[in-house]
C-alpha positions in Angstrom: -50.9 -159.7 -232.6 -49.1 -160.9 -229.4 -48.2 -158.4 -226.7 -44.5 -158.1 -226.0 -45.2 -157.7 -222.2 -48.1 -159.4 -220.5 -50.3 -156.7 -218.8 -53.3 -157.6 -216.7 -56.2 -155.5 -217.7 -58.3 -154.3 -214.8 -59.3 -150.8 -215.8 -58.8 -148.3 -218.6 -55.3 -147.3 -217.7 -54.0 -150.9 -217.7 -55.8 -151.4 -221.1 -53.8 -148.5 -222.5 -50.6 -149.9 -221.1 -51.3 -153.2 -222.8 -51.9 -151.5 -226.1 -48.6 -149.7 -225.8 -46.8 -153.0 -225.9 -48.4 -153.9 -229.3 -47.3 -152.1 -232.5 -49.9 -150.0 -234.3 -52.6 -150.3 -231.7 -52.4 -146.9 -230.0 -51.5 -143.4 -231.2 -50.7 -140.8 -228.5 -50.6 -137.1 -229.4 -50.1 -133.8 -227.6 -51.3 -131.7 -230.6 -54.0 -129.3 -229.3 -57.4 -130.6 -230.4 -60.9 -129.0 -230.1 -63.4 -131.4 -228.5 -66.1 -129.6 -230.6 -66.2 -131.8 -233.8 -62.5 -131.7 -234.4 -61.5 -134.6 -232.2 -64.0 -136.9 -233.9 -63.2 -135.4 -237.3 -59.6 -136.5 -236.8 -60.5 -140.0 -235.6 -62.9 -140.5 -238.5 -59.8 -140.8 -240.7 -57.5 -142.6 -238.3 -59.6 -145.5 -237.2 -63.4 -145.1 -236.9 -64.5 -147.6 -239.6 -68.0 -149.1 -239.1 -70.8 -147.2 -240.9 -69.0 -143.9 -240.8 -69.1 -141.9 -244.1 -66.1 -142.7 -246.2 -63.1 -142.1 -246.2 -62.6 -144.0 -243.0 -60.7 -147.1 -241.9 -60.2 -149.5 -239.1 -57.0 -148.3 -237.3 -55.4 -147.8 -233.9 -57.0 -146.2 -230.9 -56.1 -142.6 -230.3 -55.2 -140.8 -227.0 -55.4 -136.9 -227.1 -53.4 -135.4 -224.3 -54.0 -131.7 -225.1 -57.8 -131.1 -225.2 -58.5 -127.4 -225.5 -60.4 -126.2 -222.4 -59.5 -129.2 -220.4 -55.7 -129.1 -219.7 -55.7 -131.6 -216.9 -57.5 -134.3 -218.8 -57.0 -136.6 -221.8 -59.5 -138.2 -224.2 -59.3 -141.7 -225.5 -61.3 -142.7 -228.6 -61.5 -145.9 -230.6 -60.4 -148.3 -227.8 -62.7 -151.0 -229.1 -62.8 -149.9 -232.7 -61.1 -153.1 -234.0 -62.2 -156.7 -233.4 -58.6 -157.8 -233.1 -58.0 -155.1 -230.4 -61.0 -156.3 -228.5 -59.6 -159.8 -228.6 -56.3 -158.5 -227.3 -58.0 -156.6 -224.5 -60.1 -159.7 -223.5 -57.3 -162.1 -224.1 -59.3 -164.2 -226.7 -58.9 -164.8 -230.4 -61.1 -162.3 -232.4 -63.2 -165.1 -234.0 -64.0 -166.6 -230.6 -65.2 -163.5 -228.8 -68.9 -164.5 -229.1 -68.0 -167.9 -227.5 -66.2 -166.1 -224.6 -69.2 -164.0 -223.8 -71.5 -166.9 -224.1 -69.6 -168.8 -221.5 -69.3 -165.7 -219.3 -73.1 -165.3 -219.2 -73.4 -168.9 -218.0 -71.0 -168.4 -215.1 -71.6 -164.9 -213.7 -69.5 -163.5 -210.9 -71.4 -160.8 -209.0 -69.8 -157.4 -208.2 -68.5 -156.6 -204.8 -68.4 -153.3 -202.9 -65.3 -151.7 -201.5 -64.9 -148.7 -199.0 -64.8 -145.2 -200.4 -61.3 -144.6 -199.2 -60.1 -147.4 -201.6 -61.9 -146.1 -204.7 -59.6 -144.5 -207.3 -62.7 -143.0 -208.9 -63.2 -140.7 -205.9 -59.7 -139.3 -205.7 -61.0 -135.8 -206.6 -64.6 -134.7 -205.7 -66.7 -131.8 -207.0 -70.1 -131.2 -205.4 -72.8 -129.6 -207.5 -73.7 -127.1 -204.8 -70.2 -125.7 -204.7 -69.6 -122.3 -206.4 -68.5 -122.5 -210.0 -69.5 -126.2 -210.5 -70.1 -126.9 -214.2 -70.1 -130.4 -215.6 -69.3 -129.0 -219.1 -66.0 -127.7 -217.7 -65.2 -130.7 -215.6 -65.7 -133.4 -218.3 -64.2 -133.0 -221.8 -67.3 -134.5 -223.6 -66.9 -134.1 -227.3 -69.4 -133.4 -230.0 -69.1 -135.8 -232.9 -70.2 -133.3 -235.5 -70.9 -129.5 -235.8 -74.6 -130.3 -235.9 -74.8 -132.2 -232.6 -77.3 -131.1 -230.0 -74.4 -130.6 -227.6 -71.5 -132.3 -225.9 -72.3 -136.0 -225.5 -71.2 -138.7 -223.0 -71.2 -141.8 -225.3 -69.4 -144.3 -223.1 -71.0 -143.8 -219.8 -71.9 -147.0 -217.8 -75.3 -146.0 -216.4 -76.0 -147.9 -213.2 -79.3 -147.8 -211.4 -81.5 -150.1 -209.3 -85.1 -151.2 -209.0 -86.8 -149.1 -206.2 -88.8 -152.2 -205.1 -86.5 -155.2 -205.6 -83.1 -153.4 -205.3 -81.9 -155.4 -208.4 -79.3 -153.4 -210.3 -78.3 -153.1 -214.0 -75.8 -151.3 -216.1 -76.4 -150.0 -219.7 -75.0 -147.4 -222.1 -77.2 -144.5 -223.2 -76.6 -141.3 -225.1 -76.3 -138.4 -222.5 -76.3 -134.8 -223.6 -74.8 -132.1 -221.3 -77.6 -129.5 -221.1 -76.5 -127.1 -218.4 -74.0 -126.8 -215.6 -75.8 -129.6 -213.6 -78.3 -131.2 -216.0 -78.1 -133.9 -218.7 -80.7 -135.4 -221.0 -80.9 -139.2 -221.3 -82.2 -141.1 -224.3 -83.9 -144.5 -223.8 -84.5 -146.9 -226.6 -87.8 -148.6 -225.6 -87.4 -151.8 -223.6 -84.1 -151.1 -221.9 -84.0 -152.2 -218.2 -83.1 -148.9 -216.8 -86.2 -147.4 -218.4 -88.2 -150.0 -216.5 -86.6 -148.8 -213.3 -87.1 -145.1 -214.2 -90.8 -145.6 -215.0 -91.4 -147.5 -211.8 -89.8 -144.7 -209.8 -91.7 -142.0 -211.8 -95.0 -143.7 -211.1 -94.2 -143.5 -207.4 -93.3 -139.8 -207.8 -89.7 -140.5 -206.8 -86.4 -139.5 -208.4 -84.2 -142.5 -209.5 -80.6 -142.4 -208.3 -78.2 -143.1 -211.1 -74.4 -143.2 -211.5 -72.5 -142.8 -214.8 -69.0 -144.3 -214.8 -66.8 -143.3 -217.6 -63.4 -144.9 -218.5 -63.5 -148.5 -217.2 -62.3 -152.0 -218.0 -63.3 -152.9 -221.6 -64.8 -156.1 -220.3 -67.5 -154.0 -218.5 -68.2 -151.9 -221.7 -68.8 -155.1 -223.8 -70.8 -156.8 -221.0 -73.0 -153.8 -220.6 -74.4 -154.2 -224.1 -76.2 -157.5 -223.5 -80.0 -157.4 -223.9 -83.0 -159.6 -223.2 -83.8 -162.4 -223.4 -80.1 -163.4 -222.8 -80.0 -161.1 -219.8 -83.5 -160.7 -218.4 -84.7 -157.9 -216.1 -82.8 -158.2 -212.9 -79.7 -159.7 -214.4 -76.7 -157.5 -213.5 -74.4 -157.4 -216.6 -71.4 -156.4 -214.4 -71.5 -160.1 -213.4 -70.6 -161.0 -217.0 -67.5 -158.7 -216.9 -66.6 -160.5 -213.6 -66.8 -163.8 -215.4 -64.7 -162.6 -218.3 -61.9 -161.5 -215.9 -62.6 -164.3 -213.4 -62.7 -161.6 -210.7 -65.6 -159.6 -209.4 -66.1 -156.0 -210.6 -65.5 -153.6 -207.7 -68.2 -151.0 -206.9 -68.1 -148.1 -204.4 -71.0 -146.3 -202.7 -71.7 -142.9 -204.2 -71.2 -139.8 -202.1 -74.5 -137.9 -202.7 -77.0 -140.6 -203.8 -78.1 -144.0 -202.7 -76.4 -145.9 -205.5 -73.0 -147.4 -206.4 -70.5 -146.7 -209.1 -67.5 -148.5 -210.7 -64.7 -148.0 -208.2 -61.8 -147.7 -210.7 -63.6 -145.5 -213.3 -61.8 -142.4 -214.6 -65.0 -140.3 -214.0 -68.2 -140.9 -212.1 -71.3 -138.6 -212.4 -73.7 -138.9 -209.5 -77.3 -137.8 -210.1 -81.0 -138.4 -210.1 -83.5 -138.9 -212.9 -86.2 -136.4 -212.0 -89.8 -137.7 -212.3 -92.2 -136.0 -214.7 -89.6 -133.6 -216.0 -88.7 -133.5 -219.7 -86.2 -131.5 -221.8 -85.8 -130.9 -225.5 -82.5 -132.6 -226.6 -81.3 -129.7 -228.8 -82.5 -126.8 -226.7 -79.1 -125.2 -226.8 -78.4 -125.6 -230.5 -81.8 -125.8 -232.2 -80.3 -127.9 -235.0 -83.0 -130.5 -234.9 -80.2 -133.1 -234.7 -78.9 -135.2 -231.9 -75.7 -137.0 -232.8 -74.5 -139.6 -235.3 -76.0 -143.0 -234.4 -74.9 -146.6 -235.3 -76.7 -146.9 -238.7 -74.5 -144.1 -240.0 -77.1 -141.3 -239.9 -77.5 -138.4 -237.5 -80.4 -139.1 -235.2 -83.1 -136.5 -234.8 -83.2 -134.5 -231.6 -86.0 -135.8 -229.3 -88.6 -133.3 -228.2 -89.0 -134.6 -224.7 -86.3 -136.6 -222.9 -85.9 -137.5 -219.2 -83.6 -135.2 -217.2 -80.8 -136.1 -214.9 -80.0 -133.6 -212.1 -76.3 -133.9 -211.3 -75.3 -134.0 -207.7 -71.5 -134.5 -207.9 -68.7 -135.4 -210.2 -65.8 -137.5 -208.9 -62.7 -138.6 -210.9 -59.1 -139.9 -210.7 -56.2 -137.5 -210.8 -55.4 -136.5 -214.4 -58.5 -138.3 -215.6 -59.0 -139.9 -219.1 -62.3 -139.3 -220.8 -63.4 -142.1 -223.0 -65.6 -141.5 -226.0 -66.9 -143.1 -229.2 -68.1 -142.1 -232.6 -71.6 -143.4 -232.8 -71.5 -145.2 -236.2 -67.9 -146.5 -235.7 -66.5 -150.0 -235.6 -66.4 -149.5 -231.8 -70.2 -149.6 -231.7 -70.1 -152.7 -234.0 -68.0 -154.5 -231.4 -69.8 -153.4 -228.3 -73.2 -154.2 -229.6 -72.3 -157.0 -232.0 -70.2 -159.4 -229.9 -72.9 -159.7 -227.2 -75.4 -160.2 -230.1 -73.2 -163.1 -231.3 -73.1 -164.6 -227.9 -76.9 -164.4 -227.5 -77.5 -166.1 -230.9 -74.9 -168.8 -230.2 -76.6 -169.6 -226.8 -80.2 -169.8 -228.1 -79.4 -171.8 -231.2 -77.1 -174.2 -229.4 -79.9 -175.0 -227.0 -82.1 -176.1 -229.8 -79.6 -177.8 -232.1 -76.2 -178.4 -230.4 -73.2 -178.3 -232.6 -74.9 -177.1 -235.8 -74.2 -173.4 -235.5 -70.4 -173.0 -235.9 -70.1 -169.3 -235.5 -71.9 -165.9 -235.8 -70.7 -162.5 -236.9 -72.8 -159.4 -236.3 -71.7 -157.6 -239.4 -70.1 -154.2 -239.4 -72.5 -152.8 -242.1 -75.4 -153.3 -239.7 -73.6 -151.5 -236.8 -73.5 -154.8 -234.9 -77.3 -154.8 -234.7 -79.0 -155.0 -238.0 -77.2 -157.9 -239.8 -75.8 -161.3 -238.7 -74.0 -163.9 -240.7 -74.6 -167.5 -239.4 -72.1 -170.3 -240.2 -74.1 -173.5 -240.2 -73.0 -177.1 -240.7 -75.3 -179.7 -242.3 -74.1 -183.2 -241.5 -77.2 -185.3 -242.4 -80.1 -185.0 -244.9 -82.4 -184.3 -241.9 -80.4 -181.1 -241.3 -81.8 -179.5 -244.4 -84.1 -176.7 -243.3 -82.6 -176.5 -239.8 -80.4 -173.6 -241.0 -83.5 -171.6 -241.5 -84.8 -172.6 -238.1 -81.5 -171.3 -236.7 -82.1 -168.0 -238.4 -85.6 -167.7 -236.8 -84.1 -168.4 -233.4 -81.5 -165.7 -234.0 -84.3 -163.2 -234.5 -85.7 -164.3 -231.2 -82.3 -164.1 -229.5 -81.9 -160.5 -230.6 -85.0 -158.6 -231.6 -83.2 -155.7 -233.4 -81.8 -157.9 -236.1 -83.1 -157.1 -239.6 -81.2 -159.3 -242.0 -79.6 -162.7 -241.6 -77.3 -164.4 -244.1 -76.6 -168.1 -243.6 -73.4 -169.7 -245.1 -71.8 -173.1 -245.0 -68.8 -174.2 -242.9 -66.4 -173.6 -245.8 -67.2 -169.9 -246.0 -65.3 -167.4 -243.8 -68.1 -165.5 -242.2 -65.8 -162.6 -241.2 -64.7 -162.1 -244.8 -67.4 -160.1 -246.6 -66.0 -161.0 -250.0 -66.4 -164.7 -249.1 -69.9 -164.1 -247.9 -70.8 -162.3 -251.1 -69.3 -165.2 -253.1 -71.7 -167.5 -251.3 -74.5 -165.1 -252.1 -73.6 -165.1 -255.8 -72.9 -168.9 -256.2 -75.2 -170.6 -253.7 -78.3 -168.5 -253.6 -81.4 -168.1 -255.8 -83.6 -165.2 -254.8 -87.0 -166.9 -255.5 -86.3 -170.0 -253.4 -83.6 -168.9 -250.8 -85.2 -165.6 -249.6 -87.6 -165.6 -246.6 -89.5 -162.4 -245.7 -91.0 -161.6 -242.3 -93.0 -158.4 -242.7 -94.5 -156.3 -239.9 -92.0 -157.2 -237.2 -90.7 -154.8 -234.6 -87.0 -153.9 -235.2 -85.0 -150.8 -234.1 -86.3 -147.2 -234.3 -83.1 -145.7 -235.7 -83.4 -147.3 -239.1 -84.7 -144.5 -241.3 -86.2 -146.9 -243.8 -88.6 -148.3 -241.2 -91.2 -145.6 -241.5 -94.6 -145.2 -243.2 -93.1 -142.5 -245.4 -90.7 -145.1 -246.9 -93.4 -147.6 -247.7 -97.1 -147.8 -247.4 -96.7 -151.4 -246.0 -95.1 -150.0 -242.9 -97.8 -148.7 -240.5 -95.7 -147.6 -237.6 -92.1 -146.3 -237.2 -89.7 -149.0 -236.1 -91.6 -151.9 -237.8 -89.6 -153.7 -240.5 -89.6 -156.5 -243.0 -87.0 -158.9 -241.7 -85.2 -161.1 -244.2 -83.3 -164.4 -244.3 -80.8 -165.0 -247.1 -80.1 -168.8 -247.2 -76.7 -169.1 -249.0 -76.1 -172.7 -247.9 -75.9 -175.5 -250.5 -78.8 -178.0 -250.4 -77.5 -181.0 -248.6 -78.1 -183.4 -251.6 -75.9 -181.1 -253.8 -73.0 -180.6 -251.4 -70.7 -182.7 -253.6 -71.4 -180.4 -256.6 -70.3 -177.3 -254.7 -66.9 -178.3 -253.4 -64.4 -175.4 -253.6 -61.1 -175.9 -255.5 -58.5 -177.6 -253.4 -55.0 -176.2 -253.3 -51.8 -177.9 -252.1 -51.0 -177.2 -248.4 -47.6 -175.5 -248.2 -45.6 -173.3 -245.8 -45.7 -169.9 -247.4 -43.2 -168.4 -244.9 -40.4 -170.2 -246.8 -41.0 -168.0 -249.8 -42.4 -164.8 -248.2 -41.0 -164.6 -244.6 -41.9 -160.9 -244.2 -45.6 -161.6 -244.9 -45.9 -164.8 -242.9 -44.0 -164.3 -239.7 -44.5 -167.1 -237.1 
C-alpha cells in the first residue's frame, strides 16, 4: 500500500494529506450529517470493524465536512481503524508495529515547549467567562448511539502533572460534555492521571488538565501504553517523539498552569475539581454511557469527577477527531502498545523465542493475544507457557492467550483456528488462572455471571497452547507447495 507522494506526518492534517495519496484510505463527504448518532451510524457500515455489531467492516477513514450545527468544523473518524493504515501513518509494515513501539519505548525523546505565538492550536481562543461560551457549540463531539449519556470526546489526549514531582503524563479517557463549561471524566482504576487527581484532591486542590484533540497519530498510539512498560512518571509523549525521531511540541496553556500539544486541532483547558462528582447520564437518564471496546454499551456511572472548563482554543477551520468505542480503531490504539509491552517483557526472559504478538480484534486489543513462539530445542518445551504467563504480567487486562508455532500466521484468524483444531487437546493444553483481576468492562466478570466470581472485574484467565510438542514437530509439518511467481498468471491480483 505505498503512497504515491511521500508526506511527512507531523499532525492530523499531514496525516490526512498522506491518506489522500493512497487509494481507498480516505472518504471525504460534504453530505450534511447529524453528529447525534447519525455520523457514527454511517461509519459503522463504512469502516468501523472491531467488535461493532454486524454488519460492519474494516474500511477507509471518513472525513465529514458538513456537520449540522458546526458549519466551520469537520469531523474525522476511523483514522486508525485499519492496521495497514496505522502502518502507513507510522511508516512501518503492519506486522512490525509492535516492534516499532518496543524500540521507541527504549529510546524516548522528551517533548519540548514552544512559545504561544507559534502554536497552531491557539489560533482561535474562546474563554469560558465570555458571554455565550458553550463547549457543546464549539466542539462537534458526536454521540455514538441514540442511548449515549451525551456528546463524548473519545480521542482527547488528556495531559496533567503530579502536583508534587511535576512529572507529566498523557492518557485517553471518555469525556462527556455535561454543560456549557463542564465535562465528566471516567477513570479505569490504575491510570496514572487518576493518581495525580487523587493526590491533588487529598490536598484540596484542583488539578489542571488539558485535552488536545486531533493530533499526530503517533501520539494517539503512544498514549495508550500502560504500566509496567511505562511506570508512573513516564511521559508517553516521549514515545511519540521516538517514533518520529523528533520531539513532540507542547505549548503553555492560557488559563491554567499546564501544557498542551501545540499543533492540535482543539485544546480544552480546565481543572478537575476536588470532591465534586456528577452523574454521567444526568442529561439523558438512559442509564447508559457509550459503546465501549468489548462491544457493549457501558453503564452510566453514578459519580464521576468533574472538569470545569476554562477555555477552548483551536486552529482555524478545525477538524474534530472521534472514534467508535468498539471499533478496529480502539483495537489498534490499545492493541499495538500491548503487543510492544509483551514483546519487551518476554524478550528479556527468553531472547529470540517470541517471534511476534497480535492483540486480537475480537478482544478489542485488550482481552486476547496470540503469541507466535519458536521451539528450537527440547528444552524449549514448556517455555511457551512461561511466555504466556509473562504476557499476563506485561498487560494485566489480558484475559485469553493463544500460543501458536512459527508456521502459523498469527494475524490470520482462520490459521489460528486451524492450529486450535489440529494442535490442541483441551484436557492437556488448557491452563486456567481463576480469581485474577482483569478489566471492569467485561460483562461476564461479575458475581451474577458465576458464583465463582466474588467481585466485579475479577476473571478466570486462560492459556490455549496450540503449539506442537517439540518431540512431535516432524509429524505436524504442513503440506509443502512449489514456490512460483503467481503474477505471471494473475497480474491483476499480484501487482509488484
